[in-house]
C-alpha positions in Angstrom: 108.5 99.7 188.2 106.0 97.2 186.8 106.6 95.3 183.6 102.9 94.6 183.1 101.9 96.2 179.7 99.0 98.6 179.8 97.4 98.2 176.3 95.0 101.2 176.8 97.7 103.6 177.6 99.2 105.7 174.8 103.0 105.5 174.5 105.1 108.6 173.9 106.1 109.1 170.3 109.8 109.8 169.4 110.8 113.1 168.1 109.1 114.0 164.9 105.7 113.4 163.5 103.2 111.6 165.8 103.1 107.8 165.5 100.4 106.1 163.5 98.4 103.3 165.2 100.6 100.7 163.6 103.8 102.5 164.4 102.7 102.8 168.0 101.9 99.1 168.2 105.3 98.3 166.8 107.1 100.6 169.3 105.1 99.0 172.1 106.3 95.5 171.0 109.9 96.7 170.9 109.7 98.2 174.4 108.0 95.1 175.8 110.7 92.9 174.2 113.4 95.2 175.7 111.7 95.0 179.1 111.4 91.2 179.0 115.0 90.6 178.0 116.4 93.1 180.5 114.2 91.6 183.2 115.6 88.1 182.5 119.3 88.9 181.9 120.1 92.5 182.6 121.9 94.9 180.3 124.0 92.3 178.4 120.9 90.3 177.6 119.4 93.2 175.5 120.8 92.5 172.1 119.3 94.5 169.2 118.9 91.5 166.9 117.1 89.5 169.6 114.9 92.5 170.5 113.9 92.7 166.8 113.1 89.0 166.6 111.1 89.0 169.8 109.2 92.2 168.7 108.7 90.8 165.2 110.2 93.8 163.4 113.1 94.0 161.0 116.4 94.9 162.5 116.6 98.1 160.3 113.2 99.1 161.6 114.3 98.7 165.2 117.3 101.0 164.5 115.0 103.6 163.0 113.1 103.7 166.3 116.2 103.4 168.6 119.7 104.0 167.2 121.4 101.9 169.9 120.8 99.7 172.9 121.4 102.6 175.2 118.7 104.7 173.4 116.3 101.7 173.7 116.9 101.1 177.4 116.6 104.7 178.3 113.3 104.8 176.4 112.4 101.6 178.3 113.0 103.4 181.6 110.8 106.3 180.4 108.1 103.8 179.6 108.4 102.1 183.0 108.1 105.5 184.7 104.9 106.2 182.7 103.4 103.0 184.0 104.4 104.1 187.5 102.9 107.5 187.0 99.7 106.0 185.8 99.5 103.8 188.9 100.2 106.7 191.2 97.4 108.7 189.7 95.1 105.8 190.4 96.4 105.4 193.9 97.8 108.8 195.0 100.4 108.7 197.9 99.2 109.5 201.4 101.1 111.5 204.0 100.7 114.5 206.2 103.3 116.6 204.4 104.7 117.0 200.8 107.9 115.4 201.9 106.2 112.4 203.3 104.1 111.9 200.2 107.2 112.1 197.9 109.1 109.8 200.2 106.2 107.3 200.0 106.1 107.5 196.2 109.8 106.9 195.8 109.7 104.0 198.3 107.0 102.5 196.1 109.2 102.9 193.0 112.2 101.5 194.9 110.2 98.4 195.9 109.2 97.9 192.3 112.9 98.0 191.3 113.7 95.5 194.0 111.2 93.1 192.4 113.0 93.5 189.0 116.7 94.1 189.9 118.0 93.0 186.5 115.7 95.4 184.6 116.5 98.2 187.1 120.3 97.6 186.6 119.9 97.6 182.8 118.0 100.8 182.7 120.3 102.6 185.1 123.4 101.5 183.3 121.9 102.8 180.0 121.1 106.1 181.7 124.7 106.3 183.0 126.3 105.4 179.6 124.1 107.7 177.5 126.0 110.3 175.5 124.7 113.5 173.8 123.0 111.5 171.1 120.6 110.2 173.7 119.9 113.6 175.2 116.2 113.6 174.2 115.6 110.3 175.9 117.5 111.2 179.0 115.7 114.6 179.2 112.4 112.8 178.9 113.3 110.5 181.9 114.4 113.5 183.9 111.2 115.5 183.1 108.9 112.6 184.0 110.8 111.8 187.2 110.3 115.5 188.2 106.6 115.4 187.2 106.1 112.3 189.4 107.7 114.1 192.4 105.7 117.3 191.8 102.4 115.3 191.5 103.2 113.4 194.7 103.7 116.7 196.6 100.0 117.5 195.9 100.5 121.2 196.6 97.4 123.5 196.6 99.3 126.0 194.4 102.5 126.4 192.4 105.7 125.2 194.0 108.0 127.9 195.3 111.6 128.4 194.0 112.9 126.7 197.2 110.6 123.7 196.6 111.7 123.4 193.0 115.3 123.5 194.1 114.5 120.7 196.7 112.8 118.7 193.9 116.0 118.9 191.8 118.0 117.6 194.8 115.6 114.8 195.3 115.7 113.7 191.7 119.6 113.7 191.8 119.5 111.8 195.1 117.1 109.2 193.6 119.3 108.5 190.7 122.4 108.4 192.9 121.1 106.0 195.5 119.8 103.7 192.8 123.3 103.5 191.3 125.0 102.8 194.6 122.3 100.2 195.6 122.6 98.4 192.3 126.4 98.3 192.5 126.1 96.8 196.0 127.6 99.9 197.8 124.4 100.8 199.6 121.9 98.7 201.6 118.2 98.8 201.2 117.9 100.5 204.6 120.5 103.1 203.5 118.5 103.9 200.3 115.3 104.4 202.3 117.1 106.6 204.8 118.8 108.8 202.2 115.5 109.2 200.3 113.6 110.2 203.4 116.4 112.7 204.3 116.3 114.3 200.9 112.5 114.5 200.9 112.5 116.4 204.2 113.9 119.4 202.3 110.4 119.9 200.9 109.0 120.6 204.4 111.7 123.1 205.6 
């Protein structure tokens, strides 16, 4: 997932009224500060006071946007996925089958995480630690991941019930292999093999 900001892209507003232009710019600075800190030092480096200082917002303002570090890092993951989705729309995956296209997409995402392992670890730890209070942020990540997979399939029509079930398995596998890789319990080759195996379900 790239950390390069895309200034022309509209960010997602939190629950409630749509963000004003100033609020959106403030939220963008907060997410960028979170991304930079996590990229340099991982989960522990993302301290709310330092995020506020780097984003040039009051600490109380930061907490109004994100009640905790976990909320902030899950939202950061959603933001990184949006950047990935934008890139994939510009350069759609190639492949002879839906499974091959999805596998290629997830491999691209995995390579991005390999380039930013500290950021990847921070985001996945937050996703794992998230409780019910962060359900909207977690649900947004899940929906966007599913959308990326469905777009990569490039089907001529609506997916079947069996394909939707396979997509759910792929999303679960994606999160699982990232956790095992980040914890050092899976090699890069194993991650790639497991993703390819899960993606073959789409072609059965």
